[in-house]
C-alpha angles and dihedrals in degrees: 000000000000119000107222126197138178117007091356096057094096096039123112089212106030096166093050090048090050092050092049091049091049093048090051091055091048091050090051091050091049090051091051091049092051091049091049092050092049090049091050091048091051092048091047092049091050091049092048091049090051091053091047091048091050102040105013099091092047091052096044092048091050093061113094112248101245125163115228118207123197095178095095110087121231109247116242119261115262095207 
């Protein structure tokens, strides 16, 4: 026999009701965490775009214009 108190006192399945209530709280917390992460990701992306917009052209224009060719095969190792 399970002794039930508080909101579970009148329940026919107090432990099951407690578990369901606890899982609901955990699901809400997970939802809030996901929303917070998405918000942080959005803010980070906006900040990065602002940096790129401000400094990107200066950085890209400072790189020497060198062509890179990948058509020459790498010789096999002689080890």
